[in-house]
PLY file of the C-alpha trace (Angstrom):
ply
format ascii 1.0
element vertex 454
property float x
property float y
property float z
element edge 453
property int vertex1
property int vertex2
end_header
1.10 47.68 129.22
-0.98 50.40 130.85
-4.29 49.34 132.35
-7.42 50.90 130.91
-8.98 51.44 134.31
-12.42 52.51 133.09
-12.78 49.45 130.88
-11.31 47.26 133.59
-13.79 48.49 136.22
-16.83 47.93 134.02
-15.57 44.49 132.99
-14.95 43.40 136.57
-18.35 44.55 137.72
-20.01 42.61 134.90
-17.91 39.47 135.39
-18.55 39.46 139.12
-22.30 39.04 138.56
-22.23 36.20 136.05
-22.44 32.63 137.31
-21.05 33.68 140.65
-20.47 31.24 143.48
-20.53 34.15 145.89
-23.22 36.77 145.56
-22.72 40.47 146.34
-24.26 40.35 149.81
-22.73 39.78 153.22
-24.50 36.48 153.89
-22.90 34.99 150.81
-19.53 36.75 151.17
-19.22 35.66 154.82
-19.93 32.04 153.90
-16.59 31.72 152.09
-14.18 29.48 154.01
-10.95 31.18 155.05
-8.03 29.83 152.98
-6.10 27.45 155.19
-2.70 29.06 154.64
-3.65 32.18 156.61
-4.55 30.37 159.83
-1.37 28.30 159.57
0.88 31.34 159.03
0.18 32.99 162.42
2.71 35.84 162.04
3.02 38.69 159.55
4.70 42.05 159.22
2.85 45.34 158.58
4.68 48.21 156.82
3.45 51.81 157.14
5.36 53.92 154.60
4.32 57.07 152.75
4.64 60.84 152.60
3.98 60.92 156.35
7.41 59.33 156.69
8.99 62.64 155.68
7.94 64.82 158.64
8.17 61.58 160.71
6.72 63.44 163.66
3.88 62.48 165.96
1.93 60.05 163.81
1.18 58.83 160.29
-1.95 60.97 160.74
0.29 64.07 160.60
-1.63 65.83 157.83
-4.99 65.40 159.58
-3.73 66.45 162.99
-1.92 69.49 161.53
-4.49 70.80 159.06
-7.85 69.50 160.24
-7.62 69.18 164.01
-4.83 71.77 164.30
-3.29 70.08 167.32
-0.68 72.28 168.97
2.32 69.91 168.74
1.87 69.62 164.97
1.13 73.30 164.39
4.14 74.29 166.52
6.38 71.81 164.71
5.50 73.29 161.34
5.79 76.90 162.48
9.24 76.28 163.91
10.67 74.29 161.01
8.91 75.29 157.77
7.92 78.50 156.00
4.36 79.81 156.42
3.26 78.82 152.91
4.51 75.22 153.19
1.87 72.64 152.22
1.67 68.97 153.03
2.09 68.23 149.33
5.55 69.84 149.53
6.70 66.86 151.60
6.20 64.51 148.64
9.39 65.43 146.71
11.30 64.71 149.93
9.93 61.17 150.04
13.04 60.03 148.21
13.57 56.33 149.09
17.19 56.57 147.91
18.31 53.84 150.34
15.34 51.56 149.67
16.41 48.08 148.65
13.53 45.63 148.51
15.87 42.65 148.68
17.44 43.95 151.90
14.00 44.44 153.39
12.96 40.94 152.38
16.07 39.41 153.91
15.10 41.02 157.22
11.51 39.83 156.87
12.66 36.27 156.20
14.93 36.39 159.24
11.94 37.42 161.42
10.05 34.21 160.80
7.04 36.10 159.38
4.96 34.24 156.79
3.18 37.18 155.18
3.93 40.86 154.57
1.35 43.66 154.33
2.60 46.83 152.63
0.68 50.10 152.86
0.06 50.96 149.21
-2.05 54.04 150.05
-2.85 55.52 153.45
-5.54 58.13 154.17
-3.33 60.85 152.65
-4.09 59.38 149.21
-0.49 59.06 148.01
-0.04 55.74 146.22
3.23 53.81 146.32
2.65 52.63 142.75
2.03 54.67 139.61
-1.74 54.77 139.94
-3.39 56.49 136.97
-6.13 57.52 139.37
-3.73 59.45 141.58
-2.10 61.78 139.07
1.05 63.48 140.37
0.31 62.11 143.86
2.10 58.79 143.55
5.62 57.43 143.95
6.24 57.17 140.19
5.32 60.77 139.35
6.90 62.44 142.37
9.45 61.62 145.04
11.18 58.26 144.41
10.00 58.10 140.78
9.76 54.33 141.31
7.08 51.67 141.57
7.74 50.86 145.22
4.92 48.32 145.42
6.27 46.49 142.38
9.77 46.33 143.85
8.49 44.87 147.12
6.34 42.37 145.22
9.23 41.19 143.07
11.51 40.75 146.07
8.93 38.85 148.11
8.10 36.53 145.24
11.70 35.31 145.20
10.90 33.57 148.51
8.30 30.83 148.23
7.61 30.92 151.97
6.41 34.56 152.04
2.89 35.68 151.09
2.16 39.13 149.74
-0.37 41.41 151.41
-1.40 44.92 150.38
-3.05 47.56 152.58
-5.33 50.09 150.92
-7.32 52.94 152.44
-10.84 53.28 151.06
-11.14 56.99 151.78
-8.80 60.00 151.59
-8.98 62.81 154.11
-8.93 65.75 151.75
-9.96 64.39 148.35
-12.58 66.84 146.96
-14.68 64.00 145.51
-14.89 62.25 148.84
-15.68 65.53 150.58
-18.46 66.11 148.04
-19.93 62.66 148.62
-19.73 63.13 152.37
-21.54 66.47 152.08
-24.25 64.61 150.16
-24.48 62.10 153.04
-23.07 59.47 150.66
-26.10 59.53 148.40
-23.61 60.13 145.57
-20.59 57.89 144.91
-18.25 59.92 142.74
-15.22 59.04 144.82
-15.44 55.21 145.01
-16.36 54.80 141.32
-13.58 57.05 140.02
-10.86 56.46 142.65
-11.22 53.69 145.23
-12.65 50.84 143.16
-10.38 51.36 140.13
-7.40 51.32 142.50
-8.54 48.11 144.21
-9.08 46.29 140.93
-5.74 47.51 139.63
-3.89 46.37 142.76
-5.39 42.89 142.58
-4.92 42.39 138.84
-1.42 43.87 138.69
0.16 42.58 141.90
-2.01 39.58 142.91
-1.91 39.99 146.69
-3.01 37.10 148.90
-3.98 39.42 151.74
-6.07 42.50 150.93
-6.07 44.68 154.06
-8.81 47.30 153.70
-9.02 50.31 156.01
-10.51 53.77 156.41
-14.22 53.68 155.59
-14.61 57.41 156.31
-17.86 56.70 158.19
-19.45 55.67 154.89
-21.55 52.49 154.60
-20.41 49.44 152.66
-23.03 50.11 149.97
-21.31 53.40 149.20
-18.05 51.52 148.62
-19.81 48.67 146.76
-17.78 46.42 149.05
-19.85 43.27 148.55
-19.78 43.73 144.78
-16.00 44.05 144.80
-15.54 41.11 147.18
-17.83 38.91 145.08
-15.57 39.60 142.11
-12.46 39.03 144.24
-13.68 35.63 145.46
-15.23 34.50 142.18
-13.14 35.78 139.30
-9.96 37.52 140.42
-6.53 35.98 139.77
-6.23 35.27 143.53
-9.78 34.03 144.09
-8.70 30.73 145.69
-6.02 32.03 148.08
-6.84 35.67 148.87
-7.75 36.64 152.43
-9.54 39.81 153.43
-10.18 41.62 156.70
-13.29 43.28 158.12
-12.92 46.99 157.25
-15.26 47.47 154.29
-17.65 50.15 155.47
-19.23 51.57 158.57
-20.50 48.73 160.78
-18.61 45.96 159.01
-15.65 45.83 161.37
-15.72 42.80 163.67
-18.91 41.73 161.84
-18.13 40.95 158.19
-15.06 39.80 156.30
-12.62 36.94 156.06
-11.04 37.65 159.45
-11.74 40.22 162.13
-9.42 43.01 163.30
-12.08 44.71 165.48
-9.75 47.45 166.76
-6.09 48.26 166.39
-3.98 46.32 168.90
-6.90 43.93 169.43
-6.21 41.32 172.11
-9.40 39.68 173.48
-7.55 37.37 175.86
-9.87 34.44 175.11
-10.80 32.23 172.20
-13.07 33.70 169.52
-15.36 31.72 167.23
-14.20 33.67 164.17
-10.65 33.99 162.86
-9.07 37.26 163.97
-5.85 39.25 163.72
-4.03 41.44 166.22
-2.52 44.30 164.21
-0.12 46.17 166.45
3.06 48.19 166.18
6.53 47.95 167.66
6.52 51.72 168.24
3.64 51.79 170.71
2.71 55.40 169.86
2.77 55.42 166.04
2.45 53.24 162.95
4.70 55.48 160.85
8.35 56.21 161.60
8.99 58.91 164.23
12.40 60.57 164.36
11.77 61.74 167.92
10.52 58.45 169.37
12.27 57.63 172.69
13.46 54.07 173.32
10.79 53.64 175.99
8.08 53.82 173.32
9.39 50.72 171.54
8.10 47.41 172.79
10.77 45.04 174.08
11.29 41.62 172.54
9.86 40.10 175.74
6.67 42.09 175.21
6.49 41.18 171.52
6.99 37.46 172.12
4.33 37.56 174.85
1.95 39.30 172.44
2.56 36.68 169.76
2.07 33.81 172.19
-1.16 35.17 173.68
-2.54 36.02 170.24
-1.89 32.56 168.78
-3.15 30.82 171.93
-6.48 32.61 171.48
-6.74 31.66 167.81
-5.46 34.87 166.24
-2.68 35.95 163.91
-0.18 38.65 164.85
0.52 41.44 162.32
3.47 43.37 163.72
4.12 46.83 162.27
7.28 48.72 161.41
7.65 52.20 159.93
10.50 52.73 157.43
12.20 56.10 157.01
11.48 58.47 154.13
14.74 57.41 152.47
13.83 53.73 152.60
15.68 52.38 155.64
14.37 49.98 158.26
15.74 51.57 161.45
18.07 49.40 163.54
15.57 49.16 166.42
12.97 47.62 164.10
15.52 45.33 162.46
16.73 44.12 165.84
13.20 43.32 167.05
12.40 41.44 163.83
15.57 39.37 163.94
15.06 38.63 167.63
11.56 37.36 166.86
13.07 35.11 164.22
15.63 33.74 166.69
12.82 32.83 169.09
10.71 31.24 166.36
13.62 29.07 165.15
13.44 27.27 168.51
9.73 27.61 169.29
8.06 27.86 165.89
6.61 24.38 166.27
4.34 25.77 168.98
3.23 28.66 166.75
3.00 27.75 163.06
0.21 25.39 161.93
-1.15 25.13 165.47
-4.71 25.40 166.68
-6.13 26.77 169.88
-6.32 24.13 172.64
-9.32 23.60 174.93
-7.61 25.85 177.51
-5.89 29.00 176.35
-3.88 29.65 179.50
-2.86 27.83 182.67
-5.26 28.17 185.60
-2.64 27.65 188.35
0.70 28.95 187.14
0.63 32.50 185.70
2.12 33.48 182.35
1.66 30.09 180.71
-0.25 29.85 177.42
-1.28 26.79 175.41
-1.39 25.84 171.74
-1.82 22.43 170.14
-1.22 20.27 167.09
-4.01 17.70 167.24
-2.70 15.90 164.14
0.52 15.15 166.07
-1.24 14.70 169.42
0.96 17.45 170.84
0.12 20.13 173.39
2.44 23.09 173.87
2.75 25.01 177.11
4.63 28.26 176.54
6.24 29.76 179.63
6.69 33.53 179.44
8.74 33.45 182.66
11.34 30.88 183.76
10.39 29.62 187.25
12.89 30.25 190.03
12.12 27.05 191.94
13.23 24.63 189.25
9.78 23.33 188.30
6.46 24.37 186.86
2.99 23.06 187.66
0.55 22.59 184.78
-2.95 21.97 186.02
-4.83 21.85 182.71
-3.37 18.76 180.92
-4.70 15.32 181.69
-1.65 13.03 181.87
-0.93 9.30 182.22
2.30 7.94 183.71
4.11 5.72 181.27
2.45 7.43 178.29
2.86 11.18 178.70
6.20 12.62 177.63
7.47 16.17 178.16
10.14 17.92 176.13
11.69 21.38 176.37
11.99 22.59 172.79
15.59 23.20 171.88
16.83 21.08 174.79
15.30 17.60 175.20
13.20 15.35 177.41
12.27 16.34 180.95
11.09 14.46 184.02
7.65 15.08 185.47
5.47 14.03 188.39
1.67 13.87 188.67
-0.02 16.32 191.01
-3.43 16.19 192.67
-6.21 16.67 191.82
-4.96 16.80 188.21
-2.05 17.90 186.08
1.69 17.54 186.43
4.80 19.15 187.83
7.58 19.43 185.28
11.14 19.38 186.60
13.13 21.96 184.70
16.82 21.55 183.92
19.41 23.67 185.72
20.81 25.64 182.81
23.17 28.57 182.62
22.16 31.56 180.52
24.31 30.35 177.63
22.78 26.87 177.81
19.21 28.12 177.52
17.58 27.12 174.20
16.25 30.69 173.91
16.23 33.85 175.98
12.67 35.17 176.25
10.08 32.40 176.53
10.26 28.62 176.68
8.06 25.86 175.28
7.16 22.48 176.78
5.81 19.95 174.31
3.52 17.35 175.87
2.66 14.17 173.99
0.39 11.44 175.30
-1.68 14.01 177.19
-5.16 15.39 176.64
0 1
1 2
2 3
3 4
4 5
5 6
6 7
7 8
8 9
9 10
10 11
11 12
12 13
13 14
14 15
15 16
16 17
17 18
18 19
19 20
20 21
21 22
22 23
23 24
24 25
25 26
26 27
27 28
28 29
29 30
30 31
31 32
32 33
33 34
34 35
35 36
36 37
37 38
38 39
39 40
40 41
41 42
42 43
43 44
44 45
45 46
46 47
47 48
48 49
49 50
50 51
51 52
52 53
53 54
54 55
55 56
56 57
57 58
58 59
59 60
60 61
61 62
62 63
63 64
64 65
65 66
66 67
67 68
68 69
69 70
70 71
71 72
72 73
73 74
74 75
75 76
76 77
77 78
78 79
79 80
80 81
81 82
82 83
83 84
84 85
85 86
86 87
87 88
88 89
89 90
90 91
91 92
92 93
93 94
94 95
95 96
96 97
97 98
98 99
99 100
100 101
101 102
102 103
103 104
104 105
105 106
106 107
107 108
108 109
109 110
110 111
111 112
112 113
113 114
114 115
115 116
116 117
117 118
118 119
119 120
120 121
121 122
122 123
123 124
124 125
125 126
126 127
127 128
128 129
129 130
130 131
131 132
132 133
133 134
134 135
135 136
136 137
137 138
138 139
139 140
140 141
141 142
142 143
143 144
144 145
145 146
146 147
147 148
148 149
149 150
150 151
151 152
152 153
153 154
154 155
155 156
156 157
157 158
158 159
159 160
160 161
161 162
162 163
163 164
164 165
165 166
166 167
167 168
168 169
169 170
170 171
171 172
172 173
173 174
174 175
175 176
176 177
177 178
178 179
179 180
180 181
181 182
182 183
183 184
184 185
185 186
186 187
187 188
188 189
189 190
190 191
191 192
192 193
193 194
194 195
195 196
196 197
197 198
198 199
199 200
200 201
201 202
202 203
203 204
204 205
205 206
206 207
207 208
208 209
209 210
210 211
211 212
212 213
213 214
214 215
215 216
216 217
217 218
218 219
219 220
220 221
221 222
222 223
223 224
224 225
225 226
226 227
227 228
228 229
229 230
230 231
231 232
232 233
233 234
234 235
235 236
236 237
237 238
238 239
239 240
240 241
241 242
242 243
243 244
244 245
245 246
246 247
247 248
248 249
249 250
250 251
251 252
252 253
253 254
254 255
255 256
256 257
257 258
258 259
259 260
260 261
261 262
262 263
263 264
264 265
265 266
266 267
267 268
268 269
269 270
270 271
271 272
272 273
273 274
274 275
275 276
276 277
277 278
278 279
279 280
280 281
281 282
282 283
283 284
284 285
285 286
286 287
287 288
288 289
289 290
290 291
291 292
292 293
293 294
294 295
295 296
296 297
297 298
298 299
299 300
300 301
301 302
302 303
303 304
304 305
305 306
306 307
307 308
308 309
309 310
310 311
311 312
312 313
313 314
314 315
315 316
316 317
317 318
318 319
319 320
320 321
321 322
322 323
323 324
324 325
325 326
326 327
327 328
328 329
329 330
330 331
331 332
332 333
333 334
334 335
335 336
336 337
337 338
338 339
339 340
340 341
341 342
342 343
343 344
344 345
345 346
346 347
347 348
348 349
349 350
350 351
351 352
352 353
353 354
354 355
355 356
356 357
357 358
358 359
359 360
360 361
361 362
362 363
363 364
364 365
365 366
366 367
367 368
368 369
369 370
370 371
371 372
372 373
373 374
374 375
375 376
376 377
377 378
378 379
379 380
380 381
381 382
382 383
383 384
384 385
385 386
386 387
387 388
388 389
389 390
390 391
391 392
392 393
393 394
394 395
395 396
396 397
397 398
398 399
399 400
400 401
401 402
402 403
403 404
404 405
405 406
406 407
407 408
408 409
409 410
410 411
411 412
412 413
413 414
414 415
415 416
416 417
417 418
418 419
419 420
420 421
421 422
422 423
423 424
424 425
425 426
426 427
427 428
428 429
429 430
430 431
431 432
432 433
433 434
434 435
435 436
436 437
437 438
438 439
439 440
440 441
441 442
442 443
443 444
444 445
445 446
446 447
447 448
448 449
449 450
450 451
451 452
452 453
C-alpha cells in the first residue's frame, strides 16, 4: 500500500507533541538513555552505494567535485571518457545492480562478526535506493535497477536475528532547487525539509523500521531548519522503533559532537582516550573514498592488521567501529572488501569475548609495553589485554593490572592458561607460549584474559 506522505507527515508531527515523554528540544532529547544493544554490539558495517558508484572515480562526492568545484581530475576524466553534453543524471540508468544479491551480501556481513549494518539510502546526490515518492524519477525503482534495494537489504538482514538494521540518510542534497532556494533565503524558509527531507525520514522509519538512523549532511543549516528535535521527539516517543532506535549527532549545524544518541564528531574519529559520551568511529577500508573506486591502488586499502588495531583502540576507548565498504554499480562487493570482512570475522571468532559486551577499563592502554589495549567485563570480573604485536622475547609485561598470586589467572584466548610472575612496583610478566605460526590462535592480534585482578 502506498504511503500518503503528506497525511503521514502531518500525523507524525501532531502525534509527536501529544503526551510526549521526550519534548522537541535538545535538553529533553539528549536525556534519553542509549539503548543497551548498541554499546554491546561494538562493530558495524557501513555501505556507501549510489549513482556515484557508476563513475566510481575519485570519491562519492564525484558530482560536487566535477560540477561545483570543477576539480581538474574530475573534469579531465569526464572530458576524456564522455561526450560534452553528458550530465550526472545520465549515470543513473547505468546504476544497474544486476549482480546484487542481498542474501550474498548478508552472508558476508555475518561472516565479518558485525552486529549492525548501516546502508546509505540517500547520499548528498539525492538519489534514493528505495522508491521514494518524494524523489520522482531519481530513485532505484524508477530508474536504474528498477528495484527497491533498501527493501531487499532489509529482508535479507531480518533473516538473521543477530544483525541490526541501520539506515543512513542525507538531510540535504547538493543541487536540489528547493534546498538552493532555502539556502539563498538564509534558511528563513523551509520548503526543502517539509517537502523532501522530513517525509523521507518518516517514510524510512515507518516502512523499514531501522534500529540505527544515521543522519548526515546538514548543508550548513541549523537544526531548527530541519525540525530535528521535532522529528527525534516523534522517533523516541511514537515511532515503531521508539524503544530500540539509536541515532547519531548530525542533525544540523553545531549539533555534531554535541547532541544526539552517540557522537561521530568527525569521519575517522579516534580520540585515543575514554570519552564520557558514547561515540562511534566511522571509517572506511579504502582510506581515500567511501564509495567504490575502480582505480584505487592496493596501497589505499587498509590491511587487516590496521583494521584490527582500529577496532581494538576504538572499543578500548568506549567507542563502536563502523567500517565502510563501497559496492560496485552492478551490485558486487569487491574481493578486497570481502577478504577484509571475512578476516575480521576470523579474528573475532577467537577474540570476540574481549570486544562484544565489554566496557572500557580504568586504563585504556598499557603504560609500559606499547601496543597493548585494555577492555573489561566487570560482570565476569575479567580484564582483557589485547596485544597488537607478539613480543619477540617470549613474555609481556603488564604494569596496569593489580594482581594477587594464588588468585590471578591468565589465559591466552584460543589457547589456554599461561604462567605469570609479579613485577615491581606493580603488575605482572606473562610468559607466552612458544608457538609456530600454524599453532597461533589467530594471526593479527592476541588477547590475554585476566581473572582475579583489578
